[in-house]
PyMOL Python script that loads the backbone (N, CA, C, O; Angstrom):
from pymol import cmd

cmd.read_pdbstr("""\
ATOM      1  N   MET A   1      31.761-201.444 -17.288  1.00  0.00           N
ATOM      2  CA  MET A   1      30.555-201.405 -16.478  1.00  0.00           C
ATOM      3  C   MET A   1      30.680-200.355 -15.380  1.00  0.00           C
ATOM      4  O   MET A   1      29.759-199.567 -15.165  1.00  0.00           O
ATOM      5  N   ARG A   2      31.826-200.340 -14.678  1.00  0.00           N
ATOM      6  CA  ARG A   2      32.014-199.346 -13.623  1.00  0.00           C
ATOM      7  C   ARG A   2      31.995-197.933 -14.205  1.00  0.00           C
ATOM      8  O   ARG A   2      31.469-197.004 -13.591  1.00  0.00           O
ATOM      9  N   THR A   3      32.568-197.786 -15.383  1.00  0.00           N
ATOM     10  CA  THR A   3      32.593-196.476 -16.015  1.00  0.00           C
ATOM     11  C   THR A   3      31.176-196.012 -16.331  1.00  0.00           C
ATOM     12  O   THR A   3      30.850-194.839 -16.144  1.00  0.00           O
ATOM     13  N   ALA A   4      30.339-196.916 -16.805  1.00  0.00           N
ATOM     14  CA  ALA A   4      28.956-196.570 -17.132  1.00  0.00           C
ATOM     15  C   ALA A   4      28.194-196.181 -15.866  1.00  0.00           C
ATOM     16  O   ALA A   4      27.407-195.234 -15.893  1.00  0.00           O
ATOM     17  N   ILE A   5      28.410-196.888 -14.768  1.00  0.00           N
ATOM     18  CA  ILE A   5      27.748-196.569 -13.502  1.00  0.00           C
ATOM     19  C   ILE A   5      28.225-195.225 -12.982  1.00  0.00           C
ATOM     20  O   ILE A   5      27.420-194.417 -12.519  1.00  0.00           O
ATOM     21  N   ALA A   6      29.514-194.980 -13.054  1.00  0.00           N
ATOM     22  CA  ALA A   6      30.068-193.707 -12.603  1.00  0.00           C
ATOM     23  C   ALA A   6      29.538-192.563 -13.459  1.00  0.00           C
ATOM     24  O   ALA A   6      29.207-191.499 -12.935  1.00  0.00           O
ATOM     25  N   ALA A   7      29.457-192.771 -14.759  1.00  0.00           N
ATOM     26  CA  ALA A   7      28.943-191.737 -15.658  1.00  0.00           C
ATOM     27  C   ALA A   7      27.482-191.447 -15.351  1.00  0.00           C
ATOM     28  O   ALA A   7      27.071-190.287 -15.329  1.00  0.00           O
ATOM     29  N   PHE A   8      26.697-192.483 -15.115  1.00  0.00           N
ATOM     30  CA  PHE A   8      25.287-192.311 -14.785  1.00  0.00           C
ATOM     31  C   PHE A   8      25.135-191.543 -13.467  1.00  0.00           C
ATOM     32  O   PHE A   8      24.294-190.651 -13.358  1.00  0.00           O
ATOM     33  N   ALA A   9      25.941-191.889 -12.481  1.00  0.00           N
ATOM     34  CA  ALA A   9      25.882-191.207 -11.183  1.00  0.00           C
ATOM     35  C   ALA A   9      26.245-189.736 -11.335  1.00  0.00           C
ATOM     36  O   ALA A   9      25.620-188.875 -10.717  1.00  0.00           O
ATOM     37  N   LEU A  10      27.245-189.445 -12.149  1.00  0.00           N
ATOM     38  CA  LEU A  10      27.654-188.065 -12.386  1.00  0.00           C
ATOM     39  C   LEU A  10      26.542-187.283 -13.086  1.00  0.00           C
ATOM     40  O   LEU A  10      26.243-186.151 -12.707  1.00  0.00           O
ATOM     41  N   ILE A  11      25.942-187.876 -14.090  1.00  0.00           N
ATOM     42  CA  ILE A  11      24.845-187.210 -14.816  1.00  0.00           C
ATOM     43  C   ILE A  11      23.664-186.960 -13.871  1.00  0.00           C
ATOM     44  O   ILE A  11      23.066-185.884 -13.891  1.00  0.00           O
ATOM     45  N   ALA A  12      23.336-187.949 -13.052  1.00  0.00           N
ATOM     46  CA  ALA A  12      22.222-187.789 -12.107  1.00  0.00           C
ATOM     47  C   ALA A  12      22.518-186.672 -11.103  1.00  0.00           C
ATOM     48  O   ALA A  12      21.633-185.880 -10.780  1.00  0.00           O
ATOM     49  N   ALA A  13      23.742-186.605 -10.615  1.00  0.00           N
ATOM     50  CA  ALA A  13      24.112-185.560  -9.658  1.00  0.00           C
ATOM     51  C   ALA A  13      24.052-184.183 -10.310  1.00  0.00           C
ATOM     52  O   ALA A  13      23.554-183.233  -9.706  1.00  0.00           O
ATOM     53  N   LEU A  14      24.550-184.068 -11.523  1.00  0.00           N
ATOM     54  CA  LEU A  14      24.524-182.786 -12.220  1.00  0.00           C
ATOM     55  C   LEU A  14      23.097-182.356 -12.558  1.00  0.00           C
ATOM     56  O   LEU A  14      22.794-181.163 -12.561  1.00  0.00           O
ATOM     57  N   ALA A  15      22.232-183.307 -12.839  1.00  0.00           N
ATOM     58  CA  ALA A  15      20.837-182.982 -13.137  1.00  0.00           C
ATOM     59  C   ALA A  15      20.112-182.456 -11.905  1.00  0.00           C
ATOM     60  O   ALA A  15      19.159-181.688 -12.029  1.00  0.00           O
ATOM     61  N   ALA A  16      20.550-182.858 -10.727  1.00  0.00           N
ATOM     62  CA  ALA A  16      19.891-182.425  -9.497  1.00  0.00           C
ATOM     63  C   ALA A  16      20.304-181.020  -9.067  1.00  0.00           C
ATOM     64  O   ALA A  16      19.595-180.391  -8.281  1.00  0.00           O
ATOM     65  N   VAL A  17      21.418-180.519  -9.556  1.00  0.00           N
ATOM     66  CA  VAL A  17      21.923-179.210  -9.129  1.00  0.00           C
ATOM     67  C   VAL A  17      20.939-178.079  -9.417  1.00  0.00           C
ATOM     68  O   VAL A  17      20.661-177.302  -8.503  1.00  0.00           O
ATOM     69  N   PRO A  18      20.390-177.935 -10.632  1.00  0.00           N
ATOM     70  CA  PRO A  18      19.454-176.828 -10.853  1.00  0.00           C
ATOM     71  C   PRO A  18      18.222-176.894  -9.955  1.00  0.00           C
ATOM     72  O   PRO A  18      17.751-175.862  -9.476  1.00  0.00           O
ATOM     73  N   ALA A  19      17.700-178.085  -9.723  1.00  0.00           N
ATOM     74  CA  ALA A  19      16.525-178.221  -8.860  1.00  0.00           C
ATOM     75  C   ALA A  19      16.853-177.843  -7.424  1.00  0.00           C
ATOM     76  O   ALA A  19      16.045-177.194  -6.760  1.00  0.00           O
ATOM     77  N   ALA A  20      18.003-178.230  -6.942  1.00  0.00           N
ATOM     78  CA  ALA A  20      18.407-177.882  -5.574  1.00  0.00           C
ATOM     79  C   ALA A  20      18.622-176.382  -5.455  1.00  0.00           C
ATOM     80  O   ALA A  20      18.249-175.778  -4.449  1.00  0.00           O
ATOM     81  N   TYR A  21      19.216-175.781  -6.468  1.00  0.00           N
ATOM     82  CA  TYR A  21      19.430-174.332  -6.444  1.00  0.00           C
ATOM     83  C   TYR A  21      18.088-173.602  -6.444  1.00  0.00           C
ATOM     84  O   TYR A  21      17.885-172.666  -5.669  1.00  0.00           O
ATOM     85  N   ALA A  22      17.185-174.026  -7.303  1.00  0.00           N
ATOM     86  CA  ALA A  22      15.877-173.377  -7.386  1.00  0.00           C
ATOM     87  C   ALA A  22      15.121-173.502  -6.070  1.00  0.00           C
ATOM     88  O   ALA A  22      14.439-172.565  -5.655  1.00  0.00           O
ATOM     89  N   ALA A  23      15.235-174.633  -5.422  1.00  0.00           N
ATOM     90  CA  ALA A  23      14.544-174.836  -4.142  1.00  0.00           C
ATOM     91  C   ALA A  23      15.115-173.944  -3.051  1.00  0.00           C
ATOM     92  O   ALA A  23      14.421-173.625  -2.086  1.00  0.00           O
ATOM     93  N   SER A  24      16.369-173.538  -3.194  1.00  0.00           N
ATOM     94  CA  SER A  24      16.991-172.708  -2.167  1.00  0.00           C
ATOM     95  C   SER A  24      16.711-171.217  -2.363  1.00  0.00           C
ATOM     96  O   SER A  24      17.054-170.411  -1.498  1.00  0.00           O
ATOM     97  N   GLN A  25      16.100-170.842  -3.471  1.00  0.00           N
ATOM     98  CA  GLN A  25      15.824-169.439  -3.762  1.00  0.00           C
ATOM     99  C   GLN A  25      14.390-169.082  -3.371  1.00  0.00           C
ATOM    100  O   GLN A  25      13.460-169.843  -3.640  1.00  0.00           O
ATOM    101  N   PRO A  26      14.218-167.922  -2.734  1.00  0.00           N
ATOM    102  CA  PRO A  26      12.860-167.520  -2.397  1.00  0.00           C
ATOM    103  C   PRO A  26      12.050-167.271  -3.667  1.00  0.00           C
ATOM    104  O   PRO A  26      12.555-166.692  -4.629  1.00  0.00           O
ATOM    105  N   THR A  27      10.817-167.702  -3.664  1.00  0.00           N
ATOM    106  CA  THR A  27       9.961-167.471  -4.824  1.00  0.00           C
ATOM    107  C   THR A  27       9.305-166.110  -4.700  1.00  0.00           C
ATOM    108  O   THR A  27       9.362-165.476  -3.646  1.00  0.00           O
ATOM    109  N   GLN A  28       8.693-165.669  -5.766  1.00  0.00           N
ATOM    110  CA  GLN A  28       7.970-164.401  -5.721  1.00  0.00           C
ATOM    111  C   GLN A  28       6.855-164.468  -4.684  1.00  0.00           C
ATOM    112  O   GLN A  28       6.588-163.484  -3.994  1.00  0.00           O
ATOM    113  N   ASP A  29       6.198-165.634  -4.570  1.00  0.00           N
ATOM    114  CA  ASP A  29       5.118-165.782  -3.600  1.00  0.00           C
ATOM    115  C   ASP A  29       5.627-165.653  -2.173  1.00  0.00           C
ATOM    116  O   ASP A  29       5.004-164.978  -1.354  1.00  0.00           O
ATOM    117  N   THR A  30       6.756-166.294  -1.862  1.00  0.00           N
ATOM    118  CA  THR A  30       7.273-166.215  -0.496  1.00  0.00           C
ATOM    119  C   THR A  30       7.805-164.815  -0.199  1.00  0.00           C
ATOM    120  O   THR A  30       7.675-164.330   0.925  1.00  0.00           O
ATOM    121  N   THR A  31       8.396-164.171  -1.184  1.00  0.00           N
ATOM    122  CA  THR A  31       8.870-162.803  -0.988  1.00  0.00           C
ATOM    123  C   THR A  31       7.693-161.865  -0.770  1.00  0.00           C
ATOM    124  O   THR A  31       7.745-160.998   0.102  1.00  0.00           O
ATOM    125  N   ALA A  32       6.641-162.031  -1.549  1.00  0.00           N
ATOM    126  CA  ALA A  32       5.442-161.194  -1.385  1.00  0.00           C
ATOM    127  C   ALA A  32       4.804-161.427  -0.021  1.00  0.00           C
ATOM    128  O   ALA A  32       4.343-160.482   0.619  1.00  0.00           O
ATOM    129  N   ALA A  33       4.776-162.674   0.425  1.00  0.00           N
ATOM    130  CA  ALA A  33       4.206-162.985   1.743  1.00  0.00           C
ATOM    131  C   ALA A  33       5.044-162.354   2.851  1.00  0.00           C
ATOM    132  O   ALA A  33       4.497-161.842   3.828  1.00  0.00           O
ATOM    133  N   ALA A  34       6.371-162.386   2.704  1.00  0.00           N
ATOM    134  CA  ALA A  34       7.245-161.782   3.706  1.00  0.00           C
ATOM    135  C   ALA A  34       7.079-160.264   3.714  1.00  0.00           C
ATOM    136  O   ALA A  34       7.071-159.650   4.781  1.00  0.00           O
ATOM    137  N   GLU A  35       6.947-159.658   2.544  1.00  0.00           N
ATOM    138  CA  GLU A  35       6.705-158.207   2.450  1.00  0.00           C
ATOM    139  C   GLU A  35       5.404-157.839   3.173  1.00  0.00           C
ATOM    140  O   GLU A  35       5.347-156.862   3.919  1.00  0.00           O
ATOM    141  N   LYS A  36       4.371-158.637   2.936  1.00  0.00           N
ATOM    142  CA  LYS A  36       3.069-158.371   3.565  1.00  0.00           C
ATOM    143  C   LYS A  36       3.168-158.527   5.082  1.00  0.00           C
ATOM    144  O   LYS A  36       2.604-157.727   5.827  1.00  0.00           O
ATOM    145  N   MET A  37       3.884-159.556   5.537  1.00  0.00           N
ATOM    146  CA  MET A  37       4.033-159.777   6.972  1.00  0.00           C
ATOM    147  C   MET A  37       4.807-158.632   7.615  1.00  0.00           C
ATOM    148  O   MET A  37       4.461-158.195   8.713  1.00  0.00           O
ATOM    149  N   PHE A  38       5.842-158.145   6.954  1.00  0.00           N
ATOM    150  CA  PHE A  38       6.603-157.011   7.481  1.00  0.00           C
ATOM    151  C   PHE A  38       5.677-155.815   7.656  1.00  0.00           C
ATOM    152  O   PHE A  38       5.684-155.170   8.705  1.00  0.00           O
ATOM    153  N   THR A  39       4.885-155.519   6.640  1.00  0.00           N
ATOM    154  CA  THR A  39       3.962-154.384   6.698  1.00  0.00           C
ATOM    155  C   THR A  39       2.951-154.561   7.820  1.00  0.00           C
ATOM    156  O   THR A  39       2.618-153.599   8.512  1.00  0.00           O
ATOM    157  N   THR A  40       2.463-155.774   8.005  1.00  0.00           N
ATOM    158  CA  THR A  40       1.517-156.061   9.079  1.00  0.00           C
ATOM    159  C   THR A  40       2.167-155.896  10.447  1.00  0.00           C
ATOM    160  O   THR A  40       1.568-155.323  11.357  1.00  0.00           O
ATOM    161  N   MET A  41       3.372-156.390  10.591  1.00  0.00           N
ATOM    162  CA  MET A  41       4.060-156.331  11.878  1.00  0.00           C
ATOM    163  C   MET A  41       4.480-154.907  12.244  1.00  0.00           C
ATOM    164  O   MET A  41       4.563-154.575  13.427  1.00  0.00           O
ATOM    165  N   ASP A  42       4.744-154.072  11.254  1.00  0.00           N
ATOM    166  CA  ASP A  42       5.196-152.699  11.497  1.00  0.00           C
ATOM    167  C   ASP A  42       3.991-151.840  11.887  1.00  0.00           C
ATOM    168  O   ASP A  42       3.506-151.031  11.095  1.00  0.00           O
ATOM    169  N   THR A  43       3.526-152.027  13.101  1.00  0.00           N
ATOM    170  CA  THR A  43       2.276-151.394  13.537  1.00  0.00           C
ATOM    171  C   THR A  43       2.362-149.875  13.606  1.00  0.00           C
ATOM    172  O   THR A  43       1.352-149.202  13.399  1.00  0.00           O
ATOM    173  N   ASN A  44       3.530-149.315  13.888  1.00  0.00           N
ATOM    174  CA  ASN A  44       3.644-147.851  13.945  1.00  0.00           C
ATOM    175  C   ASN A  44       4.081-147.249  12.607  1.00  0.00           C
ATOM    176  O   ASN A  44       4.246-146.034  12.494  1.00  0.00           O
ATOM    177  N   LYS A  45       4.265-148.092  11.607  1.00  0.00           N
ATOM    178  CA  LYS A  45       4.569-147.679  10.225  1.00  0.00           C
ATOM    179  C   LYS A  45       5.804-146.793  10.106  1.00  0.00           C
ATOM    180  O   LYS A  45       5.833-145.850   9.315  1.00  0.00           O
ATOM    181  N   ASP A  46       6.837-147.113  10.915  1.00  0.00           N
ATOM    182  CA  ASP A  46       8.088-146.346  10.831  1.00  0.00           C
ATOM    183  C   ASP A  46       9.127-146.998   9.923  1.00  0.00           C
ATOM    184  O   ASP A  46      10.231-146.476   9.768  1.00  0.00           O
ATOM    185  N   GLY A  47       8.778-148.136   9.323  1.00  0.00           N
ATOM    186  CA  GLY A  47       9.683-148.780   8.374  1.00  0.00           C
ATOM    187  C   GLY A  47      10.686-149.739   8.977  1.00  0.00           C
ATOM    188  O   GLY A  47      11.502-150.311   8.254  1.00  0.00           O
ATOM    189  N   VAL A  48      10.644-149.929  10.290  1.00  0.00           N
ATOM    190  CA  VAL A  48      11.500-150.908  10.964  1.00  0.00           C
ATOM    191  C   VAL A  48      10.657-151.651  11.991  1.00  0.00           C
ATOM    192  O   VAL A  48       9.606-151.175  12.419  1.00  0.00           O
ATOM    193  N   LEU A  49      11.140-152.827  12.376  1.00  0.00           N
ATOM    194  CA  LEU A  49      10.447-153.626  13.383  1.00  0.00           C
ATOM    195  C   LEU A  49      11.236-153.613  14.683  1.00  0.00           C
ATOM    196  O   LEU A  49      12.463-153.711  14.682  1.00  0.00           O
ATOM    197  N   THR A  50      10.521-153.493  15.779  1.00  0.00           N
ATOM    198  CA  THR A  50      11.134-153.537  17.104  1.00  0.00           C
ATOM    199  C   THR A  50      10.892-154.906  17.726  1.00  0.00           C
ATOM    200  O   THR A  50      10.113-155.711  17.215  1.00  0.00           O
ATOM    201  N   LYS A  51      11.568-155.149  18.827  1.00  0.00           N
ATOM    202  CA  LYS A  51      11.357-156.404  19.555  1.00  0.00           C
ATOM    203  C   LYS A  51       9.905-156.517  20.004  1.00  0.00           C
ATOM    204  O   LYS A  51       9.343-157.612  20.014  1.00  0.00           O
ATOM    205  N   GLU A  52       9.303-155.406  20.370  1.00  0.00           N
ATOM    206  CA  GLU A  52       7.904-155.410  20.799  1.00  0.00           C
ATOM    207  C   GLU A  52       6.974-155.795  19.646  1.00  0.00           C
ATOM    208  O   GLU A  52       6.001-156.523  19.845  1.00  0.00           O
ATOM    209  N   GLU A  53       7.274-155.310  18.455  1.00  0.00           N
ATOM    210  CA  GLU A  53       6.448-155.669  17.293  1.00  0.00           C
ATOM    211  C   GLU A  53       6.615-157.150  16.954  1.00  0.00           C
ATOM    212  O   GLU A  53       5.655-157.799  16.539  1.00  0.00           O
ATOM    213  N   PHE A  54       7.809-157.684  17.124  1.00  0.00           N
ATOM    214  CA  PHE A  54       8.000-159.126  16.944  1.00  0.00           C
ATOM    215  C   PHE A  54       7.194-159.884  17.991  1.00  0.00           C
ATOM    216  O   PHE A  54       6.502-160.850  17.669  1.00  0.00           O
ATOM    217  N   ALA A  55       7.283-159.442  19.251  1.00  0.00           N
ATOM    218  CA  ALA A  55       6.586-160.118  20.353  1.00  0.00           C
ATOM    219  C   ALA A  55       5.082-160.092  20.146  1.00  0.00           C
ATOM    220  O   ALA A  55       4.398-161.061  20.474  1.00  0.00           O
ATOM    221  N   ALA A  56       4.558-159.008  19.611  1.00  0.00           N
ATOM    222  CA  ALA A  56       3.117-158.899  19.379  1.00  0.00           C
ATOM    223  C   ALA A  56       2.619-159.950  18.384  1.00  0.00           C
ATOM    224  O   ALA A  56       1.429-160.263  18.343  1.00  0.00           O
ATOM    225  N   HIS A  57       3.532-160.485  17.592  1.00  0.00           N
ATOM    226  CA  HIS A  57       3.186-161.527  16.618  1.00  0.00           C
ATOM    227  C   HIS A  57       3.767-162.884  17.021  1.00  0.00           C
ATOM    228  O   HIS A  57       3.953-163.772  16.188  1.00  0.00           O
ATOM    229  N   HIS A  58       4.044-163.018  18.302  1.00  0.00           N
ATOM    230  CA  HIS A  58       4.549-164.281  18.876  1.00  0.00           C
ATOM    231  C   HIS A  58       5.845-164.742  18.205  1.00  0.00           C
ATOM    232  O   HIS A  58       6.060-165.933  17.979  1.00  0.00           O
ATOM    233  N   MET A  59       6.699-163.766  17.895  1.00  0.00           N
ATOM    234  CA  MET A  59       7.960-164.068  17.225  1.00  0.00           C
ATOM    235  C   MET A  59       9.149-163.471  17.969  1.00  0.00           C
ATOM    236  O   MET A  59      10.199-163.249  17.366  1.00  0.00           O
ATOM    237  N   ALA A  60       9.007-163.209  19.257  1.00  0.00           N
ATOM    238  CA  ALA A  60      10.075-162.561  20.031  1.00  0.00           C
ATOM    239  C   ALA A  60      11.392-163.326  19.947  1.00  0.00           C
ATOM    240  O   ALA A  60      12.463-162.719  19.925  1.00  0.00           O
ATOM    241  N   ASP A  61      11.318-164.641  19.901  1.00  0.00           N
ATOM    242  CA  ASP A  61      12.543-165.446  19.841  1.00  0.00           C
ATOM    243  C   ASP A  61      13.315-165.247  18.540  1.00  0.00           C
ATOM    244  O   ASP A  61      14.515-165.517  18.486  1.00  0.00           O
ATOM    245  N   ASP A  62      12.643-164.778  17.496  1.00  0.00           N
ATOM    246  CA  ASP A  62      13.299-164.577  16.205  1.00  0.00           C
ATOM    247  C   ASP A  62      13.963-163.212  16.071  1.00  0.00           C
ATOM    248  O   ASP A  62      14.733-162.984  15.138  1.00  0.00           O
ATOM    249  N   PHE A  63      13.667-162.301  16.999  1.00  0.00           N
ATOM    250  CA  PHE A  63      14.145-160.926  16.835  1.00  0.00           C
ATOM    251  C   PHE A  63      15.670-160.854  16.725  1.00  0.00           C
ATOM    252  O   PHE A  63      16.189-160.232  15.799  1.00  0.00           O
ATOM    253  N   ALA A  64      16.386-161.474  17.645  1.00  0.00           N
ATOM    254  CA  ALA A  64      17.856-161.386  17.642  1.00  0.00           C
ATOM    255  C   ALA A  64      18.450-161.987  16.372  1.00  0.00           C
ATOM    256  O   ALA A  64      19.461-161.493  15.871  1.00  0.00           O
ATOM    257  N   LYS A  65      17.837-163.045  15.845  1.00  0.00           N
ATOM    258  CA  LYS A  65      18.336-163.653  14.609  1.00  0.00           C
ATOM    259  C   LYS A  65      18.093-162.734  13.412  1.00  0.00           C
ATOM    260  O   LYS A  65      18.918-162.668  12.501  1.00  0.00           O
ATOM    261  N   ALA A  66      16.975-162.035  13.414  1.00  0.00           N
ATOM    262  CA  ALA A  66      16.631-161.160  12.292  1.00  0.00           C
ATOM    263  C   ALA A  66      17.419-159.852  12.332  1.00  0.00           C
ATOM    264  O   ALA A  66      17.712-159.276  11.285  1.00  0.00           O
ATOM    265  N   ASP A  67      17.764-159.381  13.525  1.00  0.00           N
ATOM    266  CA  ASP A  67      18.491-158.118  13.688  1.00  0.00           C
ATOM    267  C   ASP A  67      19.979-158.360  13.414  1.00  0.00           C
ATOM    268  O   ASP A  67      20.785-158.447  14.340  1.00  0.00           O
ATOM    269  N   LYS A  68      20.319-158.466  12.156  1.00  0.00           N
ATOM    270  CA  LYS A  68      21.675-158.867  11.750  1.00  0.00           C
ATOM    271  C   LYS A  68      22.769-157.922  12.244  1.00  0.00           C
ATOM    272  O   LYS A  68      23.858-158.379  12.593  1.00  0.00           O
ATOM    273  N   ASN A  69      22.505-156.620  12.281  1.00  0.00           N
ATOM    274  CA  ASN A  69      23.558-155.699  12.695  1.00  0.00           C
ATOM    275  C   ASN A  69      23.481-155.332  14.175  1.00  0.00           C
ATOM    276  O   ASN A  69      24.293-154.544  14.660  1.00  0.00           O
ATOM    277  N   GLY A  70      22.509-155.898  14.897  1.00  0.00           N
ATOM    278  CA  GLY A  70      22.425-155.725  16.338  1.00  0.00           C
ATOM    279  C   GLY A  70      22.098-154.316  16.815  1.00  0.00           C
ATOM    280  O   GLY A  70      22.465-153.931  17.925  1.00  0.00           O
ATOM    281  N   ASP A  71      21.404-153.543  15.970  1.00  0.00           N
ATOM    282  CA  ASP A  71      21.095-152.166  16.359  1.00  0.00           C
ATOM    283  C   ASP A  71      19.761-152.019  17.090  1.00  0.00           C
ATOM    284  O   ASP A  71      19.342-150.901  17.390  1.00  0.00           O
ATOM    285  N   GLY A  72      19.096-153.127  17.375  1.00  0.00           N
ATOM    286  CA  GLY A  72      17.849-153.071  18.132  1.00  0.00           C
ATOM    287  C   GLY A  72      16.615-152.845  17.288  1.00  0.00           C
ATOM    288  O   GLY A  72      15.528-152.633  17.824  1.00  0.00           O
ATOM    289  N   LYS A  73      16.767-152.888  15.976  1.00  0.00           N
ATOM    290  CA  LYS A  73      15.618-152.791  15.078  1.00  0.00           C
ATOM    291  C   LYS A  73      15.897-153.640  13.841  1.00  0.00           C
ATOM    292  O   LYS A  73      17.047-153.872  13.468  1.00  0.00           O
ATOM    293  N   VAL A  74      14.824-154.092  13.224  1.00  0.00           N
ATOM    294  CA  VAL A  74      14.942-154.942  12.043  1.00  0.00           C
ATOM    295  C   VAL A  74      14.405-154.177  10.845  1.00  0.00           C
ATOM    296  O   VAL A  74      13.228-153.819  10.796  1.00  0.00           O
ATOM    297  N   THR A  75      15.284-153.933   9.881  1.00  0.00           N
ATOM    298  CA  THR A  75      14.874-153.251   8.655  1.00  0.00           C
ATOM    299  C   THR A  75      14.120-154.218   7.752  1.00  0.00           C
ATOM    300  O   THR A  75      14.124-155.428   7.978  1.00  0.00           O
ATOM    301  N   ARG A  76      13.481-153.679   6.742  1.00  0.00           N
ATOM    302  CA  ARG A  76      12.778-154.521   5.754  1.00  0.00           C
ATOM    303  C   ARG A  76      13.761-155.521   5.138  1.00  0.00           C
ATOM    304  O   ARG A  76      13.432-156.697   4.982  1.00  0.00           O
ATOM    305  N   GLU A  77      14.961-155.060   4.789  1.00  0.00           N
ATOM    306  CA  GLU A  77      15.949-155.944   4.163  1.00  0.00           C
ATOM    307  C   GLU A  77      16.368-157.061   5.119  1.00  0.00           C
ATOM    308  O   GLU A  77      16.481-158.219   4.716  1.00  0.00           O
ATOM    309  N   GLU A  78      16.597-156.710   6.384  1.00  0.00           N
ATOM    310  CA  GLU A  78      16.953-157.735   7.369  1.00  0.00           C
ATOM    311  C   GLU A  78      15.815-158.745   7.520  1.00  0.00           C
ATOM    312  O   GLU A  78      16.053-159.951   7.581  1.00  0.00           O
ATOM    313  N   TYR A  79      14.586-158.248   7.579  1.00  0.00           N
ATOM    314  CA  TYR A  79      13.441-159.145   7.747  1.00  0.00           C
ATOM    315  C   TYR A  79      13.281-160.072   6.545  1.00  0.00           C
ATOM    316  O   TYR A  79      13.058-161.272   6.708  1.00  0.00           O
ATOM    317  N   LEU A  80      13.393-159.521   5.350  1.00  0.00           N
ATOM    318  CA  LEU A  80      13.245-160.356   4.154  1.00  0.00           C
ATOM    319  C   LEU A  80      14.341-161.416   4.089  1.00  0.00           C
ATOM    320  O   LEU A  80      14.079-162.556   3.704  1.00  0.00           O
ATOM    321  N   GLY A  81      15.562-161.049   4.464  1.00  0.00           N
ATOM    322  CA  GLY A  81      16.646-162.039   4.510  1.00  0.00           C
ATOM    323  C   GLY A  81      16.378-163.116   5.544  1.00  0.00           C
ATOM    324  O   GLY A  81      16.619-164.299   5.302  1.00  0.00           O
ATOM    325  N   HIS A  82      15.880-162.703   6.692  1.00  0.00           N
ATOM    326  CA  HIS A  82      15.543-163.651   7.756  1.00  0.00           C
ATOM    327  C   HIS A  82      14.411-164.568   7.312  1.00  0.00           C
ATOM    328  O   HIS A  82      14.472-165.781   7.507  1.00  0.00           O
ATOM    329  N   ALA A  83      13.384-163.984   6.717  1.00  0.00           N
ATOM    330  CA  ALA A  83      12.231-164.787   6.276  1.00  0.00           C
ATOM    331  C   ALA A  83      12.611-165.775   5.186  1.00  0.00           C
ATOM    332  O   ALA A  83      12.118-166.903   5.183  1.00  0.00           O
ATOM    333  N   SER A  84      13.484-165.374   4.254  1.00  0.00           N
ATOM    334  CA  SER A  84      13.890-166.316   3.211  1.00  0.00           C
ATOM    335  C   SER A  84      14.747-167.434   3.789  1.00  0.00           C
ATOM    336  O   SER A  84      14.692-168.567   3.311  1.00  0.00           O
ATOM    337  N   GLY A  85      15.535-167.125   4.808  1.00  0.00           N
ATOM    338  CA  GLY A  85      16.314-168.168   5.485  1.00  0.00           C
ATOM    339  C   GLY A  85      15.422-169.148   6.212  1.00  0.00           C
ATOM    340  O   GLY A  85      15.703-170.347   6.230  1.00  0.00           O
ATOM    341  N   MET A  86      14.358-168.662   6.808  1.00  0.00           N
ATOM    342  CA  MET A  86      13.395-169.551   7.485  1.00  0.00           C
ATOM    343  C   MET A  86      12.704-170.452   6.481  1.00  0.00           C
ATOM    344  O   MET A  86      12.443-171.619   6.774  1.00  0.00           O
ATOM    345  N   GLN A  87      12.405-169.934   5.310  1.00  0.00           N
ATOM    346  CA  GLN A  87      11.714-170.699   4.260  1.00  0.00           C
ATOM    347  C   GLN A  87      12.567-171.870   3.796  1.00  0.00           C
ATOM    348  O   GLN A  87      12.041-172.942   3.495  1.00  0.00           O
ATOM    349  N   MET A  88      13.890-171.670   3.737  1.00  0.00           N
ATOM    350  CA  MET A  88      14.777-172.711   3.223  1.00  0.00           C
ATOM    351  C   MET A  88      15.002-173.822   4.236  1.00  0.00           C
ATOM    352  O   MET A  88      15.405-174.921   3.856  1.00  0.00           O
ATOM    353  N   GLN A  89      14.752-173.566   5.509  1.00  0.00           N
ATOM    354  CA  GLN A  89      15.028-174.579   6.531  1.00  0.00           C
ATOM    355  C   GLN A  89      13.961-175.632   6.564  1.00  0.00           C
ATOM    356  O   GLN A  89      14.036-176.562   7.367  1.00  0.00           O
TER     357      GLN A  89
END
""", "prot")
cmd.dss("prot")
cmd.show_as("cartoon", "prot")
cmd.util.cbc("prot")
cmd.orient("prot")
């Protein structure tokens, strides 16, 4: 009986792994939305976001978290990584 319960618990846990993994991955829709938001926020169209551009969208508090390399600007790649991390939380 204990073996059957343990086997069932193991099967149930293994069945949940793909769903948990899929939930942790950004979807095409969320990636497209983040791409669109980056383009909208990049008001001077220089391909990077500044703290001022974040502030203009009421996101000043997120700037330091998004600026992964600390160079004072957020690249498209940094923003997309930041946005996908926000989606998973």
